[in-house]
N, C-alpha and C positions, 0 to 999 in steps of 0.2 A: 504493498497498499502507501500511496503514498505521503512520506514525511514533510513535516513544518523548520527552519531555523531560523530561533528567537536574535540573532545580532542585527545589529542596525542596517550595517548595509543589504543585507534579501529584504530587507523588511521595505528597505526603499525602492528596491526594485520593483516587489511584487504591490507595493503603491501604485510606482507609475504603469504599470503595464494592466491595472485592478477592473475597468472599464473592457477595456478588448478582451479579457475570457469571463468572466461573468457576461457579457454578450454571446458570445457564442456555448459556455455551458448554460444558459435558459434556451437558445434552437433546442442544443442536442436531449432537456428533458420530456421535450412534447413528445416527440414518438414510440416510446419505450410509454411514458403516461398513458396516452393513450390506446395503446393496445393492450395496455392490461386493463382499463376500465372495457376495452370491448373483448376482453377474455373472460372477466368478471360478470358482465351483464348479461353474456351466454350460457354462464351456471345460474345466472338468476332467473333471469326470463323464462329460459326454459319447460320449465315448471309448470309457468305461471301461461304457459301458452298451449298446454301438450289440451285440454279440450278443444281448444278450436281447431290445431292443427284435427285431431280426430275426424270432428266432425265435417271440415271440409277436405279432406283425403278418403274420409268413412272407414278407417284404416279398425283394425282388429285388435284388440287389448297388446295379442302376441307382437305382432307387424308395431304396435307403441311402442316397446321394451327395446325393438332392434334400432330402432330409432330414436331412442335416448342413446343405448349402448355405443353403435355404431363406431357416435362420438368419440364414443371417452375411447374406445382403442386405438380407434384413428389420435388420437391426443398423446398418447403411451406408445408407441411406435413413433409420432415427430419427435413425442423429447430425446430421445435414444438416439433418433440421428442430429435433432442442434446440438447435441455436447461434440457427437466424432465430427459433422462439417462444421461445427462452428470452430471448433479446435483445428481443422485441418485450413482451411477459407477465409477466417474470419468472422466475426460475429454481422456482421454489419449488414453481408448477403446474404445470409440463415434471415435475416429478422427480414429482409425486404420479402424474400420467397415467402415467408410464413405470412405475413400481412396482404401480399398478393391471393393467397390460396386462400387464407381465410374469406378474404371480402368476393371471391369468386364463389368458394362454395353458399355462402346468402346468397346469392343472388341462384344457384342455378335451385335450391332451396324454391325458391318463391318460384320457380317455372320449371315447378315439376309434378304430375299427374300419377305417379302410378310409384309403388313403396319401392321398388331396384332402382328408380333412375333420384326415388329424395333419400336412401340409405346409402348412394355413391355421390350425391353430392351430403352429405351429413359429414362422410369418411372425410372429401375433400374439403372442406370446413377445419375440423379436427385434426388434421394431417399437419394445416398450415398452422391451426391453436399452439400442437405440439411441440413446431417449430420458432417460433417467435416467444416463446409463453420463457423459457429459460433464458434468453437473452435479456428479457426485459430488466432482472438485480446486475446484468453484464453490465449492457448502457449507459443507466441510470450514475452506474459508479464510475462509470471511466468520462460522464460529462459532470459528476462533482468530484470531483477525487480532495476535492478541503472538506466534507463533511458527508464519508460516503454512505455511510448506515443511516447517519439524518435525511437522506433525500429518498432513500430505501424504505423505512416505518412512516415518512409522510405517505410515500404513494401508498402502502400500505393500508393507510386510514382511511386515503379517496377510496379506493376499491369496498373497503368497510362499507362505509357510507352509500356508497352505489346498491351493494348487497343490499342493503337494511330496505331502501328506500324504491329501490326502482322496482319492485314487486308492488309495496303499495299506490306506485303512480302507477300501473300497467293495470290496475286495477278497476282505480279511481279516473283516470282521464280518455282512457279508449276504452270505445264500444268493443262490452262484449263478442267474441268471436272472432277480433279486428288480431289475424298472428301476424300479418304482413308489414303493417309498422314498424313491430321489435328487430326483422331479420333486414329491414332498409337503413336501419338508424345503428345496426354493429356492420353492415357494409360500408358504411360512411366513414364510422368513426374508421376502421380498418385502412379505407384507403389515405385516408386523412393520414395514419401515419405512417403510409408506407410513402404518399410523396413529402410531408414533412423531411420523410428519413433521409430521400435519394436529396434535398436543398440543403440539409446540413449533415453530408455528409455526402461531400465529390466520390470518395473514392474508400471501397471497403477496404478495412487496416490492414495491413501484412503481416500478422504478425506469423504465418506459415514458413515467411523466407527464412524468418529468422529462428525457425525453430531448427536447426540444422546443427547451428554454433550453441544453443543452448545446456546450461546443463541435464543432465539426467533431474525425471521427479518422474516417483512415482504416487497414484494417491494413497495408495493401500498401507504405502509403507510412512507417511506422512504424517507429523508428531498431532495429532489433537485428532485428527481431521475424520478417522474413525469415529471416534468417538463422539463426535457430532452429528453423523451421518444417524448412529445410533440412539441421538439424545433428539432430534430429526421423526424418526419411524416411531418413539415412543408417543412423544406429544402429541403429535397429528393422530398417529392412530385414537390415541382417547380423543382429542377433539370430533373425531367422523364419527365416533362410537354413540358421541352426545347428537351429532346431528343425526344418524339413522337412526338410536333408541327415542329420545325423546318426542317426535312427532306421534311413537306407536303408543307412549306410558300417558303422553299425554290426550289423545281421541280417546285414550282405554277409562282413564279419567272422567271422562264426559264432558271436557272442555270443548269447544267448537272451534273451527277454522283461524276464524278471528283474533279471537286470543291466541294459536297456537300461534301463526303471521307476528300477532304482534311481540310473543315469548322473542322467535328467533331475531326479532328487527331488533330487539332489547341487543342480544348476544355481537349483534353485529355493530349498533353503534356504539356499548362500552367498549369493543374492539378498534373502532379506530381512533375515539375521545383517549382511553391507553394509552394508543399508540403514539399520538400527537404529542399524550404529556412527560413523552419518551424521549422523544426525539431529542434534545440535547444529552442525553446520558448515553446512547449505545455508541457514541466513540471515538469512549471514553473506557475509564477501567470498571465504571458503575456496568457495565455489559455485561460481565459476569453474575454480577447478583439479582441481573434480569431476567437472565437466563436460568437462574437456578428458583427462581419466581413459581415459573409460571407452572413445572413439575405442580407445586404444592398448591396454587390455586385449582389447578384441574384437579387434584386430587379433590380436593375443598368440595369442588362443583361438581364432581361424581357423586358424591356421599352422598352429598341432598338432593338427589334426581333420585338416591336410593329410599328413602325415607316417605312415607307416606306423605302422598300430594294433597298442596294447596296453594294457593297462589303466592304466598308471600315465598316459599322455599323453591317454587321453579323460575322466579324472579330474582333471586338471589343464587340461582346453582344459574341459569345463563351470564348473569352478571359476569356469575369469578369465572366460566368457561372463555368469555369473554376476555376478560383479561389472562390468563393463561397465554389465552392464542394471541395474544396482541408480544406478550412478551417474551412468544419463542419463534413468532411470524419471518419477521428483517431479523431480529438479532441475531438469529440461527443461519441466514443467507450472510449478515457479517461478516460473522466468525469465519465462517466459508470461503468466502473472496479473501479474506484477511492471512490466514491461513495459507490459504490457493497462489503460484505462483502467475502473472499476471493472462500469462497463456496458456493458462489451464485453467480461464475460470471458468470457458462458456461449459466447459468440459464436470467444472464439478459443480455447479448449476443445476445443469441436466441431473446427475446423483441424488440433488438437493429433493428436484420433483418424484424420482423415483421411490427412495427412501421413504418421503411424506408420504405415495399413492402405496406403495407394498404395506407400507401403516394401517393404514384407511382400509385396507383388502381384511389383514387380518382382522380387526378390532368388528369389523361390520359382523364380518360373519361366526364375531364371540356368541354376536344377538340371535348364531340362528343357532348354531352346534352347543354351548353351552344353559346350566342355566345361570336362574337371575345373578346367585348369590355366589357363584365361579367366575363367573362375568364380573363382579368389583372385585373379588380378589385376584384376578389374574391383573386386572388395568391399573390396581395399587401396586404389582409386581413392577410392570413396565413404568411405570410414573418411577418408582425408584429407581429403578435402572439408568430414566432419564437426569435425576437427581444425581446418579453417580456419576453418568456422563459429564455434566456439565460441572460438578468439582473434579476429574479427571481433566477438563480441556482449561479449567481455570491459571495455573501457572503457566503452561504454555503461553497460552493468549496473553500477560499481562509482560512475559517475559518479551515475546514477540513486537508489544506495542512498546516498550521501555525501550530494544533495540532502533523502534521504526523511529520514537521522538528523537533519538540522538543518534541519529547516523548523521552525518556531513550532506549540504546541500549538495554539494556534487559529484558525490558519489550514489544517487538518488537516479532507477531506472526512467 
């Protein structure tokens, strides 16, 4: 990561060039932020549009499941290719291809009249999303090398507010059965990200040219890196468990769909609000304490979820899970990019998404194969492992930050 010197000459030089650097960084932020917004809106608006799509295209329930899963499988495939291609050929080119495919997929969905063409369109869209979403944190940290953690967590907060407010906005502003407008909006946002990325980056980066002379680096052997992947696996798995289990439990307890929507909105709003509150801590030594807070908050939220249901308990549970997600989501990505050499950022970010999804698959499966008491026990063990992983990474991260702060400016990469 980029270090800064406190000497007076360097300070004067930085100030003399500050306006130019600030202008460049601001333009570089727009493409990844817009792409992240499109990705989050897709996740939150798709469930809301399913009844309208089912009625408009006369789909069976099994076909509707294929409609949802085709996108998820394509995203997983795209994430794998994103890491490899970004490492070999540069992140900007992969980001451009991904946003373009995402936009094309949106328009193909609108033109589909049969299930086969619809599934193909969703697959194209999912492949594009899988290509660009791991590149988003890499581009954000490139555009704001002074405070990379801050921009990551602010972008996450924006995504959280969108996730919480988009379904409510869709339901209140658009007519029932209108699923076309959301897809057009997603295509336009993705195309804006594509166009702005071209204007703010004249050429794709040339990291692949420099790799032949670069020292050897192994993600598996890197100190602390596998520990933070274990942390991501455990914490994201616990959050996925909550998102999967809470609607079922709330519905069985007699609460209506409006109350369930309010509960999920509270989770995302608390996630975004806490993320913004942490924006000045994630680039400092406090990031270790932030990471350790996440499993504790998730444990408290899941324990409350297992208690007899009442509105105050459900509200407290949603709030605590939102806090846990805020303390683990962007901060863990920041740690990964801190512990990884710049040329491996796209590959490391892809593994971030892969470990998160694997944890989600495991923990959502717990809801089916285990009894409720056993589910809580397994989740507590997973979150205990997350606390252990955060403790293991802490001294390594502190050592890396100290080396970065004390490094002379003329030796910066």
